[in-house]
Structures are given as C-alpha cells and as structure tokens.
C-alpha positions as CSV (number, residue, x, y, z in Angstrom):
1,M,-0.9,-28.9,-39.5
2,R,-0.2,-25.4,-38.5
3,D,-0.5,-24.1,-42.1
4,V,-4.1,-25.4,-42.5
5,L,-5.2,-25.3,-38.8
6,F,-7.1,-22.0,-39.0
7,D,-8.8,-22.9,-42.2
8,L,-9.9,-26.2,-40.7
9,A,-11.2,-24.6,-37.6
10,E,-13.2,-22.0,-39.5
11,R,-14.9,-24.8,-41.6
12,V,-15.6,-26.9,-38.6
13,A,-17.1,-23.9,-36.8
14,N,-19.4,-23.5,-39.7
15,G,-20.7,-27.0,-39.3
16,E,-18.6,-28.7,-42.0
17,T,-17.0,-32.1,-41.8
18,V,-13.5,-32.0,-43.3
19,G,-11.3,-34.9,-44.4
20,V,-7.8,-34.5,-43.1
21,G,-4.7,-36.3,-44.1
22,T,-1.7,-35.9,-41.8
23,V,1.9,-37.1,-42.3
24,V,2.7,-39.0,-39.1
25,A,6.0,-40.7,-40.1
26,T,8.6,-40.5,-42.9
27,F,11.4,-42.7,-44.0
28,S,14.3,-42.1,-46.4
29,S,13.7,-39.1,-48.7
30,A,10.0,-38.4,-48.1
31,P,9.4,-34.8,-49.0
32,R,7.2,-33.5,-46.1
33,P,7.9,-33.8,-42.3
34,P,5.5,-35.3,-39.7
35,G,2.7,-32.9,-39.0
36,A,2.3,-31.7,-42.6
37,A,-1.5,-31.9,-43.5
38,M,-4.0,-31.6,-46.3
39,L,-7.7,-30.8,-46.0
40,V,-10.3,-32.2,-48.3
41,T,-13.5,-30.1,-47.9
42,Q,-17.1,-31.1,-48.4
43,D,-17.2,-29.2,-51.7
44,G,-14.1,-31.0,-52.9
45,E,-11.4,-28.4,-52.4
46,A,-7.9,-29.5,-51.4
47,V,-6.0,-27.3,-49.0
48,G,-2.4,-27.9,-48.0
49,S,0.0,-30.7,-48.9
50,V,1.3,-34.0,-47.5
51,S,4.0,-34.8,-50.1
52,G,4.7,-31.9,-52.3
53,G,2.6,-33.5,-55.0
54,C,3.7,-37.1,-54.8
55,V,0.6,-38.8,-53.2
56,E,-1.9,-35.9,-52.9
57,G,-4.3,-37.6,-55.4
58,A,-4.4,-40.8,-53.5
59,V,-4.9,-39.1,-50.2
60,Y,-7.6,-36.9,-51.7
61,D,-9.5,-39.9,-52.8
62,L,-9.1,-41.7,-49.5
63,A,-10.2,-38.6,-47.5
64,Q,-13.4,-38.4,-49.6
65,S,-14.2,-42.1,-49.5
66,T,-13.3,-43.2,-46.0
67,G,-15.7,-42.9,-43.1
68,E,-13.5,-44.4,-40.3
69,P,-10.0,-43.2,-39.6
70,V,-7.3,-45.1,-41.5
71,L,-3.5,-45.2,-41.4
72,Q,-2.0,-45.6,-44.9
73,R,1.6,-46.2,-46.0
74,Y,2.9,-45.1,-49.3
75,G,6.2,-46.3,-50.6
76,V,8.1,-46.6,-53.9
77,S,8.0,-50.4,-53.7
78,D,4.2,-50.4,-53.5
79,D,2.3,-51.9,-56.5
80,D,0.5,-48.6,-56.8
81,A,3.6,-46.4,-56.3
82,F,3.6,-45.2,-59.9
83,A,-0.1,-44.6,-59.8
84,V,0.1,-42.4,-56.8
85,G,3.2,-40.6,-58.0
86,L,5.5,-41.5,-55.2
87,T,8.7,-41.4,-57.2
88,C,11.1,-39.8,-54.6
89,G,12.1,-43.2,-53.2
90,G,10.9,-42.5,-49.7
91,I,8.1,-43.9,-47.6
92,I,5.4,-41.9,-45.7
93,D,2.7,-42.9,-43.3
94,I,-0.4,-40.8,-43.6
95,Y,-3.3,-40.8,-41.1
96,V,-6.6,-39.9,-42.7
97,E,-9.7,-39.0,-40.7
98,K,-12.9,-36.9,-40.7
99,I,-12.9,-33.9,-38.4
100,S,-16.1,-32.2,-37.2
101,A,-17.3,-30.3,-34.2
102,E,-18.4,-33.7,-32.8
103,T,-15.2,-35.6,-33.4
104,F,-12.9,-32.8,-32.2
105,P,-14.7,-30.6,-29.7
106,Q,-11.4,-29.1,-28.4
107,L,-10.4,-27.7,-31.8
108,G,-11.5,-24.2,-31.1
109,E,-9.5,-24.1,-27.9
110,V,-6.4,-25.4,-29.7
111,V,-6.7,-22.6,-32.2
112,E,-7.0,-20.0,-29.5
113,T,-3.8,-21.4,-27.9
114,V,-1.9,-21.3,-31.2
115,R,-3.1,-17.8,-31.9
116,A,-1.8,-16.7,-28.5
117,E,1.6,-18.2,-29.4
118,Q,1.3,-20.7,-26.5
119,P,2.4,-24.4,-26.7
120,V,-0.1,-27.2,-27.2
121,A,0.0,-30.7,-28.6
122,I,-2.6,-33.0,-30.1
123,A,-2.1,-36.7,-29.3
124,T,-4.1,-39.1,-31.6
125,V,-4.2,-42.9,-31.5
126,I,-3.3,-44.1,-35.0
127,E,-2.8,-47.8,-34.2
128,H,-4.6,-49.9,-31.6
129,P,-6.2,-53.4,-31.5
130,D,-9.5,-51.9,-30.4
131,G,-9.7,-49.1,-33.0
132,I,-8.1,-45.8,-33.7
133,G,-9.0,-42.2,-33.6
134,R,-9.1,-41.4,-29.9
135,R,-7.6,-38.0,-29.2
136,M,-6.2,-35.9,-26.3
137,V,-5.1,-32.3,-26.3
138,I,-2.2,-31.6,-24.0
139,W,-1.0,-28.2,-22.6
140,P,2.0,-27.7,-20.3
141,D,-0.3,-27.6,-17.3
142,R,-3.5,-29.5,-18.3
143,R,-5.1,-31.9,-20.8
144,A,-8.5,-32.6,-22.3
145,G,-9.9,-35.7,-23.9
146,S,-8.7,-39.3,-23.4
147,L,-6.9,-42.1,-25.2
148,G,-8.9,-44.8,-23.5
149,S,-7.4,-45.3,-20.1
150,A,-5.9,-43.3,-17.3
151,R,-2.6,-45.3,-17.7
152,A,-2.4,-44.4,-21.3
153,D,-3.4,-40.8,-20.7
154,D,-0.7,-40.4,-18.1
155,A,2.1,-42.0,-20.1
156,V,1.3,-40.1,-23.3
157,T,0.9,-36.8,-21.4
158,D,4.4,-37.1,-19.9
159,D,6.0,-38.0,-23.2
160,A,4.1,-35.5,-25.3
161,R,5.1,-32.6,-23.0
162,G,8.7,-33.6,-23.5
163,M,8.2,-33.5,-27.3
164,L,6.3,-30.2,-27.0
165,A,9.1,-28.6,-25.1
166,S,11.5,-29.4,-27.9
167,G,9.0,-28.6,-30.7
168,R,9.0,-32.2,-32.1
169,S,6.2,-34.1,-33.7
170,G,6.2,-37.8,-34.1
171,V,4.9,-41.3,-33.2
172,L,5.1,-42.8,-29.7
173,R,4.6,-46.5,-29.1
174,Y,3.1,-48.3,-26.1
175,G,1.3,-51.4,-25.1
176,P,-2.5,-51.4,-25.7
177,D,-3.1,-49.9,-22.2
178,G,-0.2,-47.5,-22.4
179,Q,2.5,-49.9,-21.1
180,R,5.9,-48.3,-21.8
181,R,7.5,-51.6,-22.7
182,G,4.7,-52.9,-24.8
183,E,3.5,-52.7,-28.4
184,G,0.1,-52.5,-30.1
185,M,-0.7,-48.8,-29.6
186,S,0.9,-46.0,-31.6
187,V,0.1,-42.4,-30.8
188,F,1.0,-39.4,-33.1
189,V,1.9,-36.3,-31.2
190,N,1.5,-33.1,-33.3
191,S,3.3,-30.3,-31.5
192,F,2.3,-26.6,-31.9
193,E,5.1,-24.7,-30.3
194,P,5.3,-20.9,-30.7
195,P,7.2,-19.8,-33.8
196,A,10.9,-19.6,-33.5
197,R,12.3,-16.1,-33.3
198,M,14.6,-14.3,-35.6
199,L,16.3,-11.2,-34.2
200,V,17.8,-8.9,-36.9
201,F,20.0,-6.1,-35.6
202,G,20.8,-3.1,-37.8
203,A,18.1,-1.2,-39.7
204,I,19.7,-1.4,-43.1
205,D,18.5,-2.5,-46.5
206,F,20.0,-6.0,-45.9
207,A,17.8,-6.2,-42.8
208,A,14.7,-5.4,-44.7
209,S,15.4,-8.4,-47.1
210,M,16.3,-10.6,-44.1
211,A,13.0,-9.7,-42.3
212,R,11.0,-10.5,-45.4
213,L,12.7,-13.9,-45.9
214,G,12.6,-14.7,-42.2
215,S,8.9,-14.1,-42.1
216,F,8.5,-16.3,-45.2
217,L,10.4,-19.1,-43.4
218,G,8.0,-18.9,-40.5
219,Y,10.0,-17.0,-37.9
220,R,8.7,-14.3,-35.7
221,V,10.9,-11.5,-36.8
222,T,12.2,-8.5,-34.7
223,V,14.3,-5.7,-36.2
224,C,16.2,-3.7,-33.7
225,D,18.3,-0.6,-34.0
226,A,19.2,2.3,-31.7
227,R,18.5,4.9,-34.5
228,P,14.8,5.9,-34.6
229,V,15.1,7.6,-38.0
230,F,15.9,4.2,-39.5
231,A,14.1,1.7,-37.3
232,T,10.5,2.4,-38.5
233,R,7.6,0.2,-39.4
234,S,7.3,1.7,-42.9
235,R,10.9,0.5,-43.7
236,F,10.3,-3.0,-42.3
237,P,6.6,-3.9,-43.0
238,E,7.3,-7.7,-43.0
239,A,8.8,-7.7,-39.5
240,D,6.5,-8.6,-36.6
241,E,8.0,-5.9,-34.5
242,V,10.5,-3.0,-34.9
243,V,12.3,-1.9,-31.8
244,V,14.2,1.3,-31.2
245,E,16.8,0.5,-28.5
246,W,20.5,-0.2,-28.1
247,P,20.8,-3.7,-29.4
248,H,22.7,-5.3,-26.5
249,R,20.2,-3.8,-24.0
250,Y,17.3,-5.2,-25.9
251,L,18.9,-8.6,-26.2
252,E,19.7,-8.7,-22.4
253,R,16.1,-8.0,-21.7
254,E,14.8,-10.7,-24.1
255,A,17.4,-13.3,-23.2
256,S,15.0,-15.3,-21.0
257,K,12.5,-15.6,-23.8
258,L,14.9,-17.1,-26.3
259,D,15.6,-20.8,-27.0
260,E,17.7,-23.1,-29.1
261,R,15.6,-22.3,-32.2
262,T,16.4,-18.6,-32.0
263,V,18.3,-17.0,-34.9
264,I,20.4,-13.8,-34.3
265,A,21.6,-11.9,-37.4
266,V,23.9,-8.9,-36.6
267,L,24.0,-6.6,-39.6
268,T,25.1,-3.4,-37.8
269,H,28.5,-2.9,-39.3
270,D,29.5,-0.8,-36.4
271,P,31.8,-1.9,-33.5
272,K,30.0,0.3,-30.9
273,F,26.8,-1.7,-31.7
274,D,27.9,-5.2,-32.7
275,V,30.7,-5.8,-30.1
276,P,28.5,-5.3,-27.0
277,L,25.7,-7.1,-28.7
278,L,27.8,-10.1,-29.6
279,E,29.2,-10.2,-26.0
280,V,25.6,-11.0,-25.0
281,A,24.6,-13.1,-28.0
282,L,27.5,-15.6,-27.9
283,R,26.8,-16.5,-24.3
284,L,23.2,-17.4,-25.0
285,K,22.0,-20.9,-25.9
286,V,20.5,-20.0,-29.2
287,G,20.5,-21.8,-32.6
288,Y,22.5,-19.3,-34.6
289,V,24.5,-16.1,-34.3
290,G,25.8,-14.6,-37.4
291,A,27.5,-11.2,-38.1
292,M,28.0,-9.4,-41.3
293,G,31.3,-7.9,-42.4
294,S,34.4,-8.4,-44.4
295,R,37.2,-10.7,-43.3
296,R,39.1,-7.7,-42.1
297,T,36.1,-6.6,-40.1
298,H,35.7,-10.1,-38.7
299,E,39.3,-10.3,-37.5
300,D,39.0,-6.8,-35.8
301,R,35.7,-7.9,-34.2
302,L,37.2,-11.1,-32.9
303,Q,40.1,-9.2,-31.3
304,R,37.7,-6.8,-29.6
305,L,35.6,-9.7,-28.3
306,R,38.6,-11.4,-26.9
307,E,39.5,-8.2,-25.1
308,A,36.0,-8.2,-23.8
309,G,36.6,-11.6,-22.2
310,L,34.9,-14.1,-24.6
311,T,36.5,-17.5,-24.8
312,E,37.7,-19.3,-28.0
313,S,34.9,-21.8,-27.6
314,E,32.3,-19.0,-27.5
315,L,33.9,-17.2,-30.5
316,A,33.8,-20.5,-32.4
317,T,30.0,-20.4,-32.5
318,L,29.9,-17.1,-34.4
319,A,29.0,-17.4,-38.1
320,S,31.2,-14.6,-39.6
321,P,31.4,-13.6,-42.3
322,I,27.7,-14.4,-42.3
323,G,26.1,-16.6,-44.9
324,L,27.1,-19.2,-47.5
325,D,29.2,-18.6,-50.6
326,L,26.5,-18.1,-53.2
327,G,28.1,-15.1,-54.9
328,A,25.4,-12.9,-53.6
329,R,25.5,-9.2,-54.5
330,T,22.1,-7.6,-53.7
331,P,20.4,-7.4,-50.3
332,E,17.9,-10.0,-51.4
333,E,20.6,-12.4,-52.6
334,T,22.5,-11.8,-49.4
335,A,19.4,-12.7,-47.3
336,V,19.1,-15.9,-49.3
337,S,22.7,-16.7,-48.5
338,I,22.2,-16.1,-44.7
339,A,18.9,-18.1,-44.7
340,A,20.7,-20.9,-46.6
341,E,23.4,-21.1,-43.8
342,I,20.7,-21.1,-41.1
343,I,18.9,-24.0,-42.8
344,S,22.1,-25.9,-43.4
345,L,23.2,-25.7,-39.8
346,R,19.7,-26.5,-38.5
347,W,19.4,-29.7,-40.5
348,N,23.1,-30.6,-40.7
349,G,23.3,-30.0,-44.5
350,S,26.6,-29.7,-46.3
351,G,25.8,-26.5,-48.2
352,R,27.0,-28.2,-51.4
353,R,25.1,-28.7,-54.7
354,L,22.9,-31.8,-54.6
355,V,24.1,-32.8,-58.1
356,D,27.6,-33.3,-56.6
357,L,26.4,-35.5,-53.7
358,G,25.7,-39.2,-53.8
359,E,23.9,-39.3,-50.5
360,P,20.1,-39.1,-49.7
361,I,18.5,-35.7,-50.4
362,H,16.8,-35.6,-47.0
363,H,18.9,-36.0,-43.9
C-alpha cells in the first residue's frame, strides 16, 4: 500500500470515502505481492494496482459496489477467470473495504510515521465468524485500535512486531479470540518498514546511473566519494544524499544503521578506496556487496583483502566482477546489469531467460 498511501490519506483528510483493494495472499504465479493496493475514488478514478492488470476490473467493480468489507479470491480455475482476466495461472486473495476518517482514524498518524521513515504495521481482521474489518495500528513501542479482545490484541501485536522487524507483510491465523492454536480468525499485517538503503561508492558516471535506477527500485540511495569536485548534488540529482568522505570511514559510521536489505555497490576502481572499504563492508550483515572491475582487478583486490585479514568465507560473499552477463556497454546498461544481480539474489532467481526455464515464473 505504500505506493498509494499518501494519495489515500490526502483524499480521506478531505472528507472522501475511498474503496481500497489490497492483496493479502498470493499463490503460484500471482503477479503482485501481499500489500499491493488499488484505490477506487468517489469520482471513479483508479489509483494503483493489485494484479498488474489481471483482475483490476473486477476489483474496481467490487470496490464501488460493496458497503461492507469483503475478502475475495481470484483464481484461474474460477468460472469467471476469463472474465476478470486472470490468465497468469496464479491465485490471489484481495481484501476490499471502504476507508474514511471514521473507519480509519489512525491513518494520519500512520502517514506521519511513514514519512519520518519509522516502522509501523497495520493489522486488519480479514476473516472472523463475527465479522471482519477491525483494525489495529502497531508501532515498535505502542499500538492503537483493537481487534476485538485483549487476548487477540496481545497475540497479534507480538507477531506483527516480528514481521515488521523483518519487513514482511502477510496473513496470521488464530482462533476467534486470538488463540494461537486455533482457527477462525485471519489477520492481514501490512508492514511499512523504512526503505532499504543502497550505498554507492565512487562518484563516476556509472554511479549516476546506479543512483537513478536504485531510486526507481525504491531504495534510499547514498552516493559517497572522498573527492568533493565529483561528489556533488548536481551530478547525482536522483540520490537521496551525496556524501563527501573517505568511503570506509563513512561506512564505519553508518554500520549500525544498516540491515540485511542494504545494498553496497563499490564502483571506485581504486585500491586505496575500495580495499579499506571492502574490509568493512564484507564483515557487515548486509544483503549485497558488489565491486566493479575486470577479472584482473578482481584477483588483485582479493589478494589485497587476504593480506588485510579477510577470510575465504567473507570473500565468498563479494559479487565481483559486479552484475550479470547482459553484454552491457553503457553506464545505464551496466546499472541494469547490477540491479538484475541484486534482484536475482534477493529472490533466489537463476538469472537465466524465462523462455529457457520450465519452472514457475514467480518463486
């Protein structure tokens, strides 16, 4: 919902009641992940997407017609599968509701939290024998709203905070009163964690393209270089911040703020920069560390890092030469190559052409 959250909040603040369809679960090759959302405004505008075009029409009609919240499943085996356009072979569960200032009084506070890049989760009852739609907003240190009982609130709060810490959205299942070994109540937890960080070291033309693509992919992008003549805002307008500092010193200072979603791209091409930097980076628990350079540069870099005391297991986490083999030539194409490797490692993709694979498209 992050991509439509601010639009939703603005309309609700202006007194509008908005239909919202949210993907809460997916199976097989469904195209959008849990948390993807589409708004249907009072004047009939559709904002966002729940399926990349497959079932938008059906969700649009449901959001306009329904008064009460409803959980709807769309699958290729449904009688209306062709009518709604679900031809991908997957199954998606979509929760449709009306949101207004009355039904979601905490929405403004949620938006403030997200704008401040602080974590928050929205827990919504999507299945229950006594009705659905109850909602609770959960922060790391407090909560607001209720799911119907103290027992349910406590159980969901604990579990949702665990999901929030790892940035996951999904469905939790309990007994009707929040019993952990029961069934009858399903709660969708929509996590809004701060954006993952991408740290790009080396203020070169490849870094400008990488910053542009990283921003497009939703990362909070930092470009860092020790040379003030190159590390300027005018050269990297798409970066969230441009830092003039020795790369390894900056990374040491930022280390406590990084997590397993963090991406580090070392594009410096200079041993005096990249060796001290990689000494720090390869000892951090981050999602990706890649370094640019030829195979000869890579072998020289590995030897220098061994001499600096790095172990073979630490060196094995380095993606170098950086990127996938796309035949890239330009900085823009090289950035796509690097981004493709990052995405492939994140979702355990093979990096091969889909036309050559016989397995499901979505892992």
